[in-house]
C-alpha positions in Angstrom: 82.2 132.7 123.4 85.0 133.9 125.7 82.3 134.9 128.4 80.9 131.3 128.3 84.4 130.0 128.6 85.0 132.1 131.7 81.7 131.2 133.2 82.4 127.5 132.6 85.8 127.8 134.2 84.3 129.4 137.2 81.7 126.6 137.5 84.4 124.0 137.3 86.4 125.7 140.0 83.3 126.1 142.1 82.6 122.4 141.8 86.1 121.4 142.7 85.9 123.7 145.7 82.6 121.9 146.8 84.2 118.5 146.3 87.3 119.4 148.2 85.3 120.8 151.1 83.1 117.8 151.2 86.1 115.5 151.2 87.7 117.6 154.0 84.4 117.2 156.0 84.5 113.5 155.5 88.1 113.2 156.6 87.4 115.3 159.6 85.1 112.6 161.0 87.7 110.0 161.0 90.1 109.2 163.9 93.3 111.0 163.0 95.6 108.0 163.0 98.0 106.6 160.4 97.1 103.5 158.4 97.4 100.2 160.2 100.9 98.7 159.5 100.6 95.3 157.7 102.9 93.6 160.3 101.0 95.1 163.3 100.0 92.5 165.9 96.4 91.3 165.8 94.2 91.6 169.0 94.9 88.0 170.1 98.6 88.4 169.5 98.8 91.8 171.3 97.0 90.2 174.3 99.9 87.8 174.6 102.4 90.5 174.3 101.0 92.6 177.2 99.7 89.7 179.3 102.5 89.9 182.0 103.5 93.5 181.8 103.2 95.9 184.7 100.6 98.6 184.3 102.9 101.4 183.2 104.6 99.2 180.6 101.2 97.8 179.4 99.8 101.2 178.9 102.9 102.5 177.1 102.5 99.5 174.7 98.9 100.3 174.1 99.8 103.9 173.4 102.5 102.9 170.9 100.2 100.5 169.1 97.3 103.1 168.8 99.6 105.9 167.7 101.1 103.6 165.1 97.7 103.0 163.7 97.0 99.5 165.1 93.4 100.2 165.4 90.6 98.4 163.5 89.2 100.1 160.3 85.6 100.0 161.5 86.6 102.0 164.7 88.1 104.9 162.7 84.9 106.3 161.1 83.1 108.4 163.8 79.4 108.2 164.2 77.3 111.4 164.5 75.0 111.8 167.5 72.5 114.7 167.3 70.8 116.0 170.4 68.5 119.1 170.8 66.8 120.9 173.6 66.7 124.1 175.7 69.8 125.5 177.2 69.2 128.6 179.1 67.3 131.1 177.0 68.0 129.3 173.7 67.3 126.0 171.9 70.3 124.2 170.7 70.9 121.4 168.3 74.3 119.8 168.8 76.0 117.0 166.7 79.0 115.3 168.1 81.0 112.4 166.8 82.0 109.3 168.6 83.8 106.0 168.0 81.2 103.2 167.1 82.7 101.0 169.8 85.2 101.2 172.6 88.9 101.6 172.1 90.5 98.5 170.5 93.8 97.3 169.3 94.2 95.0 166.3 92.6 94.1 163.0 89.0 94.1 161.9 88.9 90.3 162.1 90.9 90.0 165.2 90.8 92.9 167.6 90.8 93.4 171.4 88.5 95.9 173.2 91.1 96.9 175.8 90.4 98.9 179.0 92.8 101.6 180.0 93.3 104.1 182.8 91.9 107.5 182.1 95.4 108.8 182.1 96.3 106.8 179.0 92.8 107.5 177.4 93.4 111.3 177.9 96.9 111.0 176.5 95.6 109.4 173.4 92.7 111.9 173.1 95.1 114.8 173.4 97.1 113.4 170.4 94.0 113.1 168.1 91.7 115.8 169.3 89.3 113.7 171.3 88.0 113.4 174.8 85.5 111.2 176.7 81.8 111.7 177.1 80.0 113.1 180.1 77.3 111.0 182.0 74.5 112.6 180.0 76.3 112.0 176.8 76.7 108.3 177.6 73.0 108.1 178.0 72.5 109.9 174.7 75.0 107.6 172.9 73.3 104.5 174.2 69.9 105.8 173.1 71.2 106.6 169.6 72.9 103.1 169.3 71.1 100.8 166.8 72.8 97.9 168.5 72.2 97.5 172.3 73.9 94.7 174.0 73.0 93.4 177.4 75.9 93.7 180.0 77.8 90.5 180.7 79.6 90.3 184.0 82.4 88.3 185.5 82.5 87.5 189.2 84.6 90.1 191.2 88.1 89.0 192.0 91.6 90.4 192.3 92.2 89.4 188.7 89.6 91.8 187.2 92.3 94.2 186.3 94.5 91.7 184.4 94.8 91.2 180.7 93.5 87.6 180.8 90.1 88.6 182.4 90.0 91.7 180.1 90.3 89.5 177.1 87.9 87.0 178.6 85.3 89.8 178.6 86.2 90.8 175.0 85.4 87.4 174.0 82.1 87.4 175.8 81.2 90.6 174.0 82.2 89.1 170.6 80.0 86.1 171.2 77.1 88.7 171.5 78.3 90.5 168.3 79.0 87.8 166.0 75.4 86.5 165.5 74.2 89.7 164.5 77.0 90.9 162.2 74.9 90.7 159.1 72.2 93.1 160.5 74.8 95.3 162.5 78.0 95.1 160.8 81.3 96.5 162.3 81.0 100.3 162.5 77.5 100.2 163.8 77.1 102.3 166.9 76.9 99.9 169.8 76.3 100.3 173.5 75.6 98.5 176.7 78.5 96.2 177.0 81.0 98.4 178.9 81.0 101.0 181.6 82.3 104.3 180.3 85.1 106.3 181.5 83.6 109.8 181.7 84.5 113.5 182.2 83.0 114.8 185.4 83.4 117.5 188.1 84.4 114.5 190.3 87.8 114.2 188.5 89.2 117.4 190.1 87.2 118.2 193.2 88.4 115.3 195.4 91.5 114.9 197.6 94.4 112.8 196.2 94.9 110.3 194.7 93.4 111.2 191.4 90.2 109.4 190.4 88.8 107.7 187.5 85.0 108.4 187.1 82.8 105.7 185.5 79.2 105.4 184.5 76.8 103.2 182.5 76.7 99.6 181.4 73.1 100.1 180.4 70.7 97.1 180.6 68.3 96.6 177.7 65.6 98.6 179.5 68.0 101.5 179.6 68.8 101.5 183.2 72.5 101.7 183.9 74.1 99.1 186.3 76.9 101.6 187.2 75.8 105.0 188.7 78.4 107.8 188.5 81.2 106.5 190.6 84.6 108.0 191.6 85.9 105.4 194.2 88.8 104.1 192.2 92.1 105.7 191.8 93.1 107.1 188.4 95.4 104.0 187.9 92.5 101.7 188.1 91.0 99.9 185.1 89.1 96.6 185.1 87.6 94.4 182.5 84.2 96.2 182.5 85.7 99.6 181.6 85.7 101.0 178.0 87.0 104.2 176.4 84.6 105.8 174.0 86.5 108.5 172.1 84.5 111.6 171.3 85.8 114.2 168.9 86.0 117.7 170.5 85.0 119.4 167.3 81.2 119.6 167.0 78.4 121.4 165.3 76.2 123.8 167.4 73.1 125.0 165.6 74.8 124.4 162.3 78.1 126.2 163.2 81.5 124.7 164.3 82.1 124.5 168.0 83.9 122.5 170.7 82.6 120.1 173.3 84.8 121.6 176.0 83.4 125.0 175.3 79.9 123.7 175.7 80.6 121.9 178.9 82.2 125.0 180.4 79.5 127.4 179.3 77.2 128.7 182.1 74.0 127.8 180.2 74.8 125.8 177.2 76.4 123.0 179.2 72.8 121.8 180.0 72.5 119.8 176.7 75.5 117.7 177.3 75.9 117.7 181.2 73.5 116.9 184.0 76.2 117.9 186.5 76.1 121.6 185.8 79.2 123.3 184.2 82.2 121.0 183.9 85.1 123.5 184.3 87.8 120.9 183.6 86.4 118.3 181.2 89.5 116.1 181.0 91.9 114.1 183.1 95.4 115.1 184.2 98.1 113.2 182.2 101.1 113.1 184.6 103.3 110.2 185.5 101.2 107.1 185.9 102.2 106.7 189.5 103.1 110.2 190.5 100.6 111.7 193.1 101.4 115.4 193.6 100.6 117.0 196.9 98.9 119.8 195.1 98.3 120.5 191.4 96.6 122.6 188.9 96.0 122.4 185.2 97.2 124.6 182.4 96.3 124.7 178.7 98.7 126.5 176.4 96.0 126.4 173.7 92.5 126.9 175.0 91.0 125.8 171.6 92.3 122.2 172.0 90.9 119.9 174.6 93.4 119.0 177.2 96.4 119.6 174.9 99.8 120.1 176.4 98.4 120.0 179.9 101.0 120.4 182.7 101.0 119.3 186.3 102.3 121.7 188.9 103.6 120.1 192.0 
């Protein structure tokens, strides 16, 4: 009898460990943000709060809302994207985890898909262990998305970077989403409705000012409207831009890994990058309007993507 009791106790402990490990894994695939405050502004309310703010103040307000947890529930659960193929002398299967839609502020029933500069996007990513996709990853995410929306454009103007036009485009996207909510509820991976801000070798290999690199806005046939482009300064964001957060922690052939390690690897990068190795797969996060004469990037902890980066003037 005592032996059976010991065996039973061990089985119970083993079962608890399995459940604990499973719950940890589930938690790990959520955005690392606090619960949304009950009194947080909804998307339409936040739009009015930031409508007339200058860029630096607007981005600080977005940062504060996101870090406080004012993000829709459906955006928090990350979606796995699995790709496989040759990389050098080996075959890899990689699973990475992405937000089902682009960065938004507000409630599930009233949110705002809000474009930001790459500076702010990286700053948010550094806080929660995320980055942005490469060009190849944008294609992979679009291919994996059950819901593919056709791009909706607004005529070019000097108002493209303003909150009213950004919100106008958000409403245009919502008008596409709303009729198919029963088939594709919030939390479904969706693509095609924004250009992605991406990581690229073009971030760091051009003369000042710093650049934002964009790509995507796939049409229904899979062809992107926006080729890889780095003509805008890093302080630029217009209505068509979207921030797709990608968790840096991934699975590589069934083992834990990191996207930044893969992108920097001499052969393994091929599965996630069509630009070759991306030695610095993140954006600088200095002062929004500070353009140093010369700079470099330092990471105190090489295991964390872009964490505690420092600009050297």
